[in-house]
N, C-alpha and C positions, 0 to 999 in steps of 0.2 A: 535605477531605474530596474522595476522590478525584471527578474530574467523571463518570463513567462509572457507577459502581453509584447516584450520585445521579439521574442520568436514567431507570436504570430504576427507581428507589423513584417516581419523580414520576409515571412513566405506569402503575405496576401498578394494574390492576382496570380499565383504560381500552381500548378498541378501537381498534388502532391497524393503520393501514392503509399499505403502501409503492408507490405508484403507479408501481411498475416493476418489469419483468422481469429486469433487472441481475444475475448472480450475484454481483458484487462488490458491490454495497451490499446485496445480500441478507446477504451474509456478513460486511461489517462493523458492518451493526447486529445481527446477532444475538451475534456476537462481544461486543458491548456490554453483552449482557445483557436486549436489550429482546424483548418478546414480539408479534410482529405477524402481519398476513396480507400475502400478496403479491397485488395485483390490477393487473394492466399497463394503463396508461393507454390510450385508445383515440384520444388526439389526435393528429389528422396533422401530424407534425412540419414536414413541408414546406410546410406552408400558411404558416408564420410565417416572413416573409423576412429574412433577416439583412442586408440593404440597409436596411431601416427601421431598423436601429441603428448608423449610422457611427460608428466609433470608440468604441463602448460594448461591447464582448464580453461584460462581465460581466452588463450590464442584459439580453442576449439569452438569456444563460444564467438568469438569474432568470424572466425572460416565459414561456422554454420550461417549466421547471420547474412555475409557476404553471398555467398552461394543464392539463400534465398532471394536476397535483392536484386543481384545480377539475372537470375532468372525471368523474376516479372518484367525488367527492364528491358530484358532482350523483347521478351514477349510484346511489351507496348511499344516499341520503338516504331513503328509504324501507324502508330493513332495518328490522330490531327485533334490537338497538340499531341506530340509524345509528352510523358513525365517528366517536370522540371526535377522532382527530387523522389527517389525510392527510398523508401527505409526497411530495412531488415532487422529482425531482432531473435534473440536465442537464448534463454536461459537455461543453464546447467548447476548440478551440484555436485560440488565435492568435497572428500574428505581425505586428509592426507595427500592432498594434489591426485585422488583418483576419482573420476567421473564416475558417477552413478546416474545411469540413465531412466530410463523407464522399467518396472520391474515388468518382468517375462512371465509370471505368476506371482500366484498371492504368497508362494513360498517364499520367492526372490524377494516380495513386497517386505514380507516379516523380516527377512535377511539385512535387509537396506537399513529398515527401521531399528532393529537390534544393533548395529552397526552405530547408526547415530545417536541411541540413547546416551545420555548424560553428556553429551561431547559437543564441541563447540565445531562446525564446518562453515563451508562457504557457499556462498550461492554467487555465482557470474552472471551477469546478464551483458552479453554483446552485443554491439548494435553496429551495422552499416548503411552507409550513404551512400548512393549511387545517383550523382546529379546528372542533367542531361550534357554538359558541357563534358562530362567525361564517364561516357556510360558504360569503358570498358573497364575501368578500376572502382574500388570504392572505400571510403575514408570510413576508419574502422575504430572503434574504442570499445571498452568496458568499462562496468562498476561491479565492485566487491563488497558483499554483505555477510556479515557474518551472525549465522543463527546458532545458539546454542538450546539443545534439546532438554527436557527434565529425564532423570533416570525414570525409565519407562516398564512398568511393570508388563509382565506377557499379558495379561488380560485386558489390557489397556492398546497394547499392540495389536491383539486378535481382533479386539472390536472395532478397532481404525479399520485393519483391512478388510473385516468384514463388510463395511460399509462401502466399499467399492471404490474410495475415490482415489487412493494409490495408485491405482493401476495405471492411469495415462498421466500421470506426474513424473516430472525427473526427481529423482531422489527418493520417490515414494511417499510424497506429500504434498499439500495444498497450502500455502499459509496463509491465504486468503479465506480458507474455508475451514473445515472440520479441522484441519490439520494446525491450525493454532492451537489446539488443546494439547499438544507435542510438545511445544515449544515456550522454554523458559524467557529468553531474550531474545532482541535482534537490534544489531548495531550496525550504525551505517544506513546505508538508503532503501529504506522501507520500499518506495514504489519500484526501486530495482529489483528486490527480492520477489516481489509480485509479479513485476513482469516487464517494465520498461525503466531506464534510468533517465528519468525527465530534466532532471539540472543539470546534469552532464550535458546531454544533447541539447538544450539550449545554450549553455558555453560554448559548444562547438559550432552550433549553426551560427550565434555571433561571431565568433574567429573566422569563420567564412567570409563574413563581409559581402554578402551578397548584392549584385548590382541591381539596380530598378528593373523590375519585370518589363518584359515585351509587351506593345501593346496587344489588347485581345485581338484575335484573329475575326475577321468580318464574318463569319460562320455563326450559324445558332448553337447553342449548347449542345443540342441534339446530335451535333455532326460529330462531337467526342465519342471516339469508341474504348470505352473503358475496359473492354474485353469481357469474357463471360464471365458470370458469378461475381461483377463485383459490385459493391454496396458503396453507396456515400455516407460518410459521417460527417454530421455539421458539428458546431460548438454546443456543448451542453452545459447549462448552468446549474450550479450548487441548486438554485429554487428547484428548477426542472426535475431534479432526483429525488427530491424530498418530496414530491406531492404526486402520487397515483404513479410509480414506477413501476417497472417489474425488475425480478430479480438480475435478468440477464442484462441490465441498463447500468448495474452496479459494477464494481470492481469485482464480484464473485462470477461463477459460472452459471450460465441459465439454469442448469440442474441444482446448483446447490439450495438449501431448503431456505425458507422463510426466515429463520432466526440469523442466518447469514446475511442476508439480505439486510435485515432490522438494524442488525449491530452497525453495517457501512452505513446507511441511509442515516440513523442516528448520529455517526462518527461525523457526517458532512454536517449537519447541522450546528453539532457541540462546536468543530473549528471555525464556524462562522460565527457562533454567539458573540465573541468580544473580537476587540481589535489588540490582538497580539503582538503586533511588530516592536514591541519595548522589548521583547524577550529574542534573546539568543539561544540558549540552549534549553529543550523539554525533554522531558521523562513522563512517559503513558506508562501507567501502572493497572496491573490486574484485567479481569476480562474486558475484553474489546479494546484493549491497548493497541494491536496491529493497526486495526483500522482507524482508530484515531490518529496514529503515528504517521498513517499515509495518506489522510485528509489535511493533517497538520503541513507535511509537505508540498502538498497541492497549492494550498490556499498560500502559506507561508514557506517562500523557497528559500530564504536565507535561514530558517529555525532548522537547527541541527535536533534531531529526534532521535531518542532511545524507547524502544518499545520492550517492558516485560511485563509478556502475558501473565505469567506465574513466578513472579518474584519470591526467591527462596528465604524461608523465614529466620531471621536473625541477621543475614548479610546486610551491610549498611546499601543504602542506595545511591546511583551514580549521582553524580551533583549535575545540578540544574538551577533554573531561575524560574522554572513552571514545571509543575508535577501536575498530571491531569489523570485523574480517576473516574471513568467513565461509568464505573458502577455495575457492568453487567458479570452475571454470576459466572463461574469456570463453565467452558463449553464441555459438554458431553461428547466422549466418554470419560474426562478427565473429572478425578476424585477432589474431592475439596483439598485445598493445600493449607496447612497451617493449624487446624484445628479448629477449635471454637474461638471467637472474638477476633480470627484472622483478619477480617478486612476493617475492622478498628482499628487493629495495631499496625495494618499498611498504611492508610489516613494520618494515624499519628506520627508513623515514620516520616511521611512525606512531610507533616508539618514540623515537624522536629528539623526537616533537613534544610527548611527556608530561612536563609539571611535576610537583612533588610533589601527590599525590593523584590524579592521572590515572592512566588505566589501559588497557591493551589486552586485548582478548577474542580469543582464535583457535579455530578447532577444530581435529582430527586432520586434517582435509583439508591443512592447510597444511602437515603435514609429506610427506605425497604430494606437494605441489607446489614441495616445497624439495628432496625427495630427486630429482624429475624434473630440475630446476634444478640439482641437485648442488651446492647452497649449504652444504648442512650434513653435517658429518662423520658423523653418525650419525643423521640425520633420520628414516629409516626407523625402523618399528617391527614390520614384518612382521605376523605373525595376532596377536601378543601385545597386551599392554596396553598404551595409548599414553601414559599418564599422564607417566611417567619423561621421554620424549622431549619432549614438551609442557613439562614443566617446565625440562628444559634449555632449549628455544628461547626462553622469557623469561629465563632466567636469564643466559643469552648475552647479551641486551640491556640486561641491568643492573636487572632487576626481581627483588624476594626477596619480597614477600608474592603468594603465587601460590596460587589456588584450581583444583583441577581436577574436574571433573564429569560424569557420563555425562548428557548431553542426550538428552531423547526425539527421536527422529527417524524418521521413514518407513523402516518396514522393519528396525528396531532402534535403537540409540543410539550418537549422535557425541559422544564425549569434546568436552570445551569446556574452555579455561584462560582467567582470569582475573587477569594482573599487574598490580598497582599499587604505583607507582613512591611512592616514599617520600622523607622529605624530601633524605636526603643521597646518593639512586641516582643515579648516570647510567652 
């Protein structure tokens, strides 16, 4: 049984409150099918000193999450009915077990990014659950995701800092937006690094073995008092996200530009285009890899996913039985990686890494990129149906079992092709 629907069933009929105003956490929980209210915590985060948690960034994230959840639970205790569950969360960035908070100014942001340049660091998201039956204590857990930055030239750091995005982000960057231009790879739970470890949350929830919910009170819904500033979040379907949505309804911040929203919305359609339940390990490659990895984890919670937004040229790809190439160009202000023909080499590398039963998933954007690199004899498709060109693209790389579909995308449809390697194909 899938973990996400199970979590929704366990909480059905209960009042659930998210003690965070983060649009990313709201989106992730909403896509899981959970009904909840949003009541941002008033806990002053600056009052908790990271120095009190030497070498323990995960404990700091858990404690901050607990303080947030307990504050909201205490504030709403007198409501009719009070919350059955309050969820708090906090995300921190740490390198060498030293917590990097939000930059104090632009110079501090540049120092942080320079420290992360060319290195692997950890992103910890701590979660705290406060139940009505035990409102003085919090169940705590965390998830660690490993993020590797590319070697960042000074001009790239300067351009990113000038964008203003680092100033309200832990560690000085936002993985879900322009900050992806700095990232080489993400290993572990991408959703956790974006803001909420949904799979771990569902496992903890199932272990709780909730008792059947109490009968609803004989009062109308209007008698419930969620408190000032509360907002109700309803279940958000992938279809709703793909048609006429605002950037604020995607995992991007409301202020992120339209290209960031386009990546996330296209990624949602790509992740839903095929039945990928047969695969166990996926690797998303190139521009848009982080968005696709997050969407794949939402839709296929048992699928392990690695995201390589900027795969280093010449380095072997991680082992996987599914390679996904969204085909977005590198994010500005990133410079093109690998020189002429880099995207074709990436596609060839993914195809070469596929053993029997493994697959490559590409979009029609691949045709445009290959056409720009002049790597395909007839890669372009003009204004016509891209399906034949996509089939030829994979057939040239030894795939015979090929499906092509029109995947929902922002502003229309994006054709995608899935090629599965047969037993004797190479």
